[in-house]
C-alpha positions as CSV (number, residue, x, y, z in Angstrom):
1,X,65.3,-135.7,18.7
2,X,63.3,-138.9,18.5
3,X,60.2,-138.5,16.3
4,X,57.5,-141.0,15.5
5,X,54.5,-140.8,13.2
6,X,51.3,-142.5,14.2
7,X,48.7,-144.0,11.8
8,X,46.9,-140.7,11.4
9,X,50.1,-139.0,10.3
10,X,50.6,-137.0,13.5
11,X,54.1,-136.4,14.7
12,X,55.2,-137.2,18.3
13,X,58.5,-135.5,19.3
14,X,60.4,-136.9,22.3
15,X,63.2,-135.0,24.0
16,X,66.5,-136.7,24.5
17,X,66.9,-138.4,27.8
18,X,69.7,-137.1,30.0
19,X,72.1,-139.6,31.6
20,X,71.2,-140.6,35.2
21,X,73.7,-139.9,37.9
22,X,73.7,-140.3,41.7
23,X,73.9,-137.2,43.9
24,X,76.8,-136.9,46.2
25,X,76.4,-136.3,50.0
26,X,77.2,-132.7,50.8
27,X,80.5,-132.1,52.6
28,X,80.7,-130.3,56.0
29,X,81.1,-126.8,54.5
30,X,77.9,-127.3,52.4
31,X,76.0,-128.7,55.3
32,X,76.9,-125.6,57.4
33,X,75.8,-123.3,54.6
34,X,72.5,-125.2,54.2
35,X,71.9,-124.9,58.0
36,X,72.7,-121.1,57.9
37,X,70.4,-120.6,54.9
38,X,67.6,-122.5,56.8
39,X,68.1,-120.4,59.9
40,X,67.9,-117.2,57.9
41,X,64.8,-118.4,56.1
42,X,63.1,-119.2,59.4
43,X,63.9,-115.8,60.8
44,X,62.6,-114.1,57.6
45,X,59.3,-116.0,57.7
46,X,58.8,-115.3,61.4
47,X,59.6,-111.6,60.9
48,X,57.1,-111.4,58.0
49,X,54.4,-113.2,60.0
50,X,54.9,-110.8,63.0
51,X,54.7,-107.8,60.6
52,X,51.4,-109.2,59.2
53,X,50.0,-109.6,62.7
54,X,51.1,-106.1,63.7
55,X,49.5,-104.5,60.6
56,X,46.2,-106.3,60.9
């Protein structure tokens, strides 16, 4: 941990910086899984909105 002390004697602690890396483009299997998760999320939200309208 990197620590500095200013003129008033106060400590400033800085976290270690993690190395930067580039994200990889998802392969076809991951893309299909993301699309399926998105479809389920849309269905869930629509179902909850319809339930809210039905109850009110």
